[in-house]
Each structure stands twice: as structure tokens, then as C-alpha cells.
DSSP file (Angstrom, degrees, kcal/mol; ACC not computed):
  #  RESIDUE AA STRUCTURE BP1 BP2  ACC     N-H-->O    O-->H-N    N-H-->O    O-->H-N    TCO  KAPPA ALPHA  PHI   PSI    X-CA   Y-CA   Z-CA
    1    1 A X              0   0    0      0, 0.0     2,-0.5     0, 0.0     0, 0.0   0.000 360.0 360.0 360.0 143.9    0.0    0.0    0.0
    2    2 A X        -     0   0    0      1,-0.1     0, 0.0     2,-0.1     0, 0.0  -0.709 360.0-170.3 -84.9 121.5    1.2    3.5   -0.8
    3    3 A X        +     0   0    0     -2,-0.5     2,-0.1     2,-0.1    -1,-0.1   0.427  50.6 112.7 -92.0   0.4    1.8    5.6    2.4
    4    4 A X  S    S-     0   0    0      1,-0.1     3,-0.1     3,-0.0    -2,-0.1  -0.479  75.1-109.9 -71.7 142.8    2.3    8.8    0.5
    5    5 A X        -     0   0    0     -2,-0.1    -1,-0.1     1,-0.1    -2,-0.1  -0.383  43.6 -89.3 -68.5 152.6   -0.4   11.5    1.0
    6    6 A X        -     0   0    0      1,-0.1    -1,-0.1    -2,-0.1     0, 0.0  -0.357  26.3-153.7 -61.6 137.4   -2.7   12.2   -1.9
    7    7 A X        +     0   0    0     -3,-0.1     2,-0.2     2,-0.1    -1,-0.1   0.429  68.5  97.3 -91.0  -0.6   -1.4   14.9   -4.2
    8    8 A X  S    S-     0   0    0      1,-0.1     2,-0.1    24,-0.0    24,-0.1  -0.618  76.7-118.7 -89.0 149.5   -4.9   15.7   -5.3
    9    9 A X     >  -     0   0    0     22,-0.3     4,-2.4    -2,-0.2     5,-0.2  -0.368  24.2-110.6 -80.0 163.9   -6.9   18.5   -3.8
   10   10 A X  H  > S+     0   0    0      1,-0.2     4,-2.6     2,-0.2     5,-0.2   0.881 120.3  54.4 -60.1 -38.0  -10.1   18.0   -1.9
   11   11 A X  H  > S+     0   0    0     36,-0.3     4,-2.4     2,-0.2    -1,-0.2   0.895 108.0  48.5 -65.7 -39.2  -12.0   19.7   -4.7
   12   12 A X  H  > S+     0   0    0     35,-0.4     4,-2.5     2,-0.2    -2,-0.2   0.942 112.9  47.7 -64.0 -46.5  -10.5   17.4   -7.3
   13   13 A X  H  X S+     0   0    0     -4,-2.4     4,-1.8     1,-0.2    -2,-0.2   0.901 112.2  49.9 -61.5 -41.0  -11.4   14.3   -5.2
   14   14 A X  H  X S+     0   0    0     -4,-2.6     4,-1.1     2,-0.2    -1,-0.2   0.915 111.0  49.1 -63.2 -43.4  -14.9   15.7   -4.7
   15   15 A X  H  < S+     0   0    0     -4,-2.4     3,-0.5     1,-0.2    -2,-0.2   0.898 108.8  53.4 -63.8 -40.4  -15.3   16.3   -8.5
   16   16 A X  H >< S+     0   0    0     -4,-2.5     3,-1.1     1,-0.2    -1,-0.2   0.870 106.2  53.0 -63.5 -36.1  -14.1   12.8   -9.2
   17   17 A X  H 3< S+     0   0    0     -4,-1.8    -1,-0.2     1,-0.2    -2,-0.2   0.772 109.8  49.8 -68.4 -25.4  -16.7   11.3   -6.9
   18   18 A X  T 3< S+     0   0    0     -4,-1.1    -1,-0.2    -3,-0.5    -2,-0.2   0.245  78.5 131.6 -99.5  12.9  -19.4   13.3   -8.7
   19   19 A X    <   -     0   0    0     -3,-1.1     3,-0.1    -4,-0.1    -3,-0.0  -0.399  62.9-108.9 -64.8 141.0  -18.5   12.2  -12.3
   20   20 A X    >   -     0   0    0      1,-0.1     3,-1.7    -2,-0.1    -1,-0.1  -0.218  47.3 -77.4 -64.7 160.5  -21.5   11.0  -14.3
   21   21 A X  T 3  S+     0   0    0      1,-0.2    17,-0.2     3,-0.0    -1,-0.1  -0.268 118.2  33.9 -55.9 142.7  -21.8    7.3  -15.2
   22   22 A X  T 3  S+     0   0    0      1,-0.3     2,-0.3    -3,-0.1    -1,-0.2   0.271  86.8 118.6  93.0 -11.9  -19.5    6.3  -18.0
   23   23 A X    <   -     0   0    0     -3,-1.7     2,-0.4    14,-0.1    -1,-0.3  -0.715  44.6-166.9 -88.3 139.9  -16.7    8.6  -17.1
   24   24 A X  E     -A   36   0A   0     12,-2.1    12,-3.2    -2,-0.3     2,-0.6  -0.990  22.9-131.4-133.9 129.4  -13.4    6.9  -16.2
   25   25 A X  E     +A   35   0A   0     -2,-0.4    10,-0.3    10,-0.2     3,-0.1  -0.691  32.4 170.8 -75.5 121.3  -10.2    8.3  -14.6
   26   26 A X  E     -     0   0A   0      8,-2.7     2,-0.3    -2,-0.6     9,-0.2   0.627  54.3 -15.2-110.1 -17.9   -7.4    7.0  -16.9
   27   27 A X  E     -A   34   0A   0      7,-1.3     7,-3.4     2,-0.0     2,-0.4  -0.980  52.4-119.6-170.0 170.7   -4.3    8.9  -15.7
   28   28 A X  E     -A   33   0A   0     -2,-0.3     2,-0.7     5,-0.3     5,-0.3  -0.985  21.8-163.9-128.3 121.9   -2.9   11.7  -13.6
   29   29 A X  E >   -A   32   0A   0      3,-2.9     3,-1.8    -2,-0.4     2,-0.6  -0.913  68.3 -43.9-108.2 110.4   -0.8   14.2  -15.5
   30   30 A X  T 3  S-     0   0    0     -2,-0.7    -2,-0.0     1,-0.3     3,-0.0  -0.607 125.6 -27.9  67.4-117.2    1.2   16.3  -13.0
   31   31 A X  T 3  S+     0   0    0     -2,-0.6     2,-0.5     2,-0.1   -22,-0.3   0.047 121.8  94.5-114.9  23.7   -1.4   17.0  -10.3
   32   32 A X  E <   -A   29   0A   0     -3,-1.8    -3,-2.9   -24,-0.1    14,-0.1  -0.959  69.8-133.5-122.5 118.3   -4.4   16.8  -12.6
   33   33 A X  E     -AB  28  45A   0     12,-0.5    12,-2.0    -2,-0.5     2,-0.5  -0.393  17.4-140.2 -63.8 142.4   -6.5   13.7  -13.1
   34   34 A X  E     -AB  27  44A   0     -7,-3.4    -8,-2.7    10,-0.2    -7,-1.3  -0.930  18.9-165.5-107.0 128.6   -7.3   12.8  -16.7
   35   35 A X  E     -AB  25  43A   0      8,-2.8     8,-2.9    -2,-0.5     2,-0.5  -0.939  12.1-144.1-119.9 133.9  -10.9   11.6  -17.3
   36   36 A X  E     -AB  24  42A   0    -12,-3.2   -12,-2.1    -2,-0.4     6,-0.2  -0.867  17.3-144.0 -98.0 126.9  -12.2    9.8  -20.5
   37   37 A X    >   -     0   0    0      4,-3.1     3,-2.4    -2,-0.5   -14,-0.1  -0.404  32.0-100.7 -78.8 162.2  -15.8   10.7  -21.3
   38   38 A X  T 3  S+     0   0    0      1,-0.3    -1,-0.1   -17,-0.2   -15,-0.1   0.803 124.9  55.6 -54.6 -29.5  -18.1    8.0  -22.8
   39   39 A X  T 3  S-     0   0    0      2,-0.1    -1,-0.3     1,-0.0     3,-0.1   0.420 122.0-106.6 -85.9   3.1  -17.5    9.5  -26.3
   40   40 A X  S <  S+     0   0    0     -3,-2.4    -2,-0.1     1,-0.3    -1,-0.0   0.226  75.3 134.7  96.0 -14.7  -13.7    9.1  -25.9
   41   41 A X        -     0   0    0     -5,-0.1    -4,-3.1     1,-0.1     2,-0.4  -0.362  50.8-127.0 -68.9 150.9  -12.9   12.8  -25.3
   42   42 A X  E     -B   36   0A   0     12,-0.3    12,-2.2    -6,-0.2     2,-0.3  -0.797  22.3-170.5-104.7 142.3  -10.5   13.6  -22.5
   43   43 A X  E     -BC  35  53A   0     -8,-2.9    -8,-2.8    -2,-0.4     2,-0.4  -0.889  10.9-146.3-123.3 156.3  -11.0   16.0  -19.7
   44   44 A X  E     -BC  34  52A   0      8,-3.4     8,-2.8    -2,-0.3     2,-0.7  -0.970   9.8-141.7-122.3 140.2   -8.6   17.3  -17.0
   45   45 A X  E     -BC  33  51A   0    -12,-2.0   -12,-0.5    -2,-0.4     6,-0.2  -0.897  20.7-146.7-104.7 110.9   -9.6   18.2  -13.4
   46   46 A X    >   -     0   0    0      4,-2.9     3,-2.6    -2,-0.7   -13,-0.1  -0.250  29.9-101.8 -69.8 161.1   -7.8   21.3  -12.2
   47   47 A X  T 3  S+     0   0    0      1,-0.3   -35,-0.4     2,-0.1   -36,-0.3   0.781 124.0  60.6 -54.4 -27.6   -6.8   21.7   -8.6
   48   48 A X  T 3  S-     0   0    0    -37,-0.1    -1,-0.3     2,-0.1     3,-0.1   0.596 120.7-110.4 -74.2 -10.4   -9.8   24.0   -8.2
   49   49 A X  S <  S+     0   0    0     -3,-2.6     2,-0.2     1,-0.3    -2,-0.1   0.309  73.0 141.1  94.5  -7.3  -12.1   21.1   -9.2
   50   50 A X        -     0   0    0     -5,-0.1    -4,-2.9     1,-0.1     2,-0.5  -0.475  47.5-136.3 -70.8 137.5  -12.9   22.8  -12.5
   51   51 A X  E     +C   45   0A   0     -6,-0.2     2,-0.3    -2,-0.2    -6,-0.2  -0.845  29.0 173.4 -98.1 127.0  -13.2   20.4  -15.4
   52   52 A X  E     -C   44   0A   0     -8,-2.8    -8,-3.4    -2,-0.5     2,-0.2  -0.912  39.4 -92.0-130.1 157.8  -11.5   21.5  -18.6
   53   53 A X  E     -C   43   0A   0     -2,-0.3     2,-0.3   -10,-0.2   -10,-0.3  -0.483  42.1-129.8 -68.4 135.1  -10.9   19.8  -22.0
   54   54 A X        -     0   0    0    -12,-2.2     2,-0.4    -2,-0.2   -12,-0.3  -0.634  23.9-108.4 -85.2 144.5   -7.5   18.1  -22.1
   55   55 A X        -     0   0    0     -2,-0.3    -1,-0.1     1,-0.1     2,-0.0  -0.580  39.1-118.1 -71.2 126.9   -5.3   18.8  -25.1
   56   56 A X        -     0   0    0     -2,-0.4     2,-0.5   -14,-0.1    -1,-0.1  -0.362  20.4-142.9 -67.2 146.1   -5.2   15.7  -27.3
   57   57 A X        -     0   0    0     -2,-0.0     2,-0.3    -3,-0.0    -1,-0.1  -0.950  12.4-146.6-111.4 124.7   -1.8   14.0  -27.7
   58   58 A X        -     0   0    0     -2,-0.5     2,-0.3     1,-0.0     0, 0.0  -0.706  18.8-116.3 -92.9 142.1   -1.2   12.6  -31.2
   59   59 A X        -     0   0    0     -2,-0.3     2,-0.3     2,-0.0    -1,-0.0  -0.600  40.1-175.9 -73.7 130.8    0.9    9.5  -31.6
   60   60 A X        -     0   0    0     -2,-0.3     2,-0.5     0, 0.0     3,-0.0  -0.880  28.2-111.6-126.7 159.5    4.1   10.3  -33.5
   61   61 A X        -     0   0    0     -2,-0.3     2,-0.1     1,-0.0    -2,-0.0  -0.789  38.9-114.2 -91.9 131.2    6.9    8.2  -34.9
   62   62 A X    >   -     0   0    0     -2,-0.5     3,-0.9     1,-0.2    -1,-0.0  -0.385   9.6-147.1 -66.1 136.8   10.2    8.8  -33.1
   63   63 A X  T 3  S+     0   0    0      1,-0.2    -1,-0.2    -2,-0.1    -2,-0.0   0.570  97.0  67.5 -77.1  -8.9   12.9   10.4  -35.3
   64   64 A X  T 3  S+     0   0    0      2,-0.1     2,-0.4     0, 0.0    -1,-0.2   0.562  70.7 111.7 -86.2  -9.2   15.4    8.3  -33.2
   65   65 A X    <   -     0   0    0     -3,-0.9     2,-0.4     1,-0.0    -4,-0.0  -0.533  55.1-161.0 -69.9 119.7   14.1    5.0  -34.7
   66   66 A X        -     0   0    0     -2,-0.4     2,-0.4     2,-0.0    -2,-0.1  -0.833   7.0-140.5-106.3 140.0   16.9    3.7  -36.9
   67   67 A X              0   0    0     -2,-0.4    -2,-0.0     1,-0.1     0, 0.0  -0.843 360.0 360.0-100.0 134.7   16.5    1.1  -39.6
   68   68 A X              0   0    0     -2,-0.4    -1,-0.1     0, 0.0    -2,-0.0   0.357 360.0 360.0  68.2 360.0   18.9   -1.7  -40.2
């Protein structure tokens, strides 16, 4: 079990408890939980508890990948 105190604020935890059905916490980026909506869009929960749209991250091919 992790004995470290939660890095999330009370407002973030409260907002996460009140998420509508179908919403899923998928990650924590820095100190902001990332939530996936039923339609696949991502949201971020700010320390204030405010929910904002997360910037999408596109998959890219590494320029360091060497062939042969």
C-alpha cells in the first residue's frame, strides 16, 4: 500500500466522486487527473475542481528510430 499522502486537492477528489456514469479516470498528469468521457474525449480536473478539456496528444513516430 502506498503511504504517501494524496497529491490531489479535496476539490479534485470531490469532483471525481461526482463524475457522471460512463466517465473513467485514466491517468494523472502532473497533479491533474485525466478523465475519459463515454465518447472518448479527454477532460482534465484542475486543482480548483474545475473540469476542462484536455489537449489531445497525437501518436508520432520517433525520429530516433533507426532502420537496419
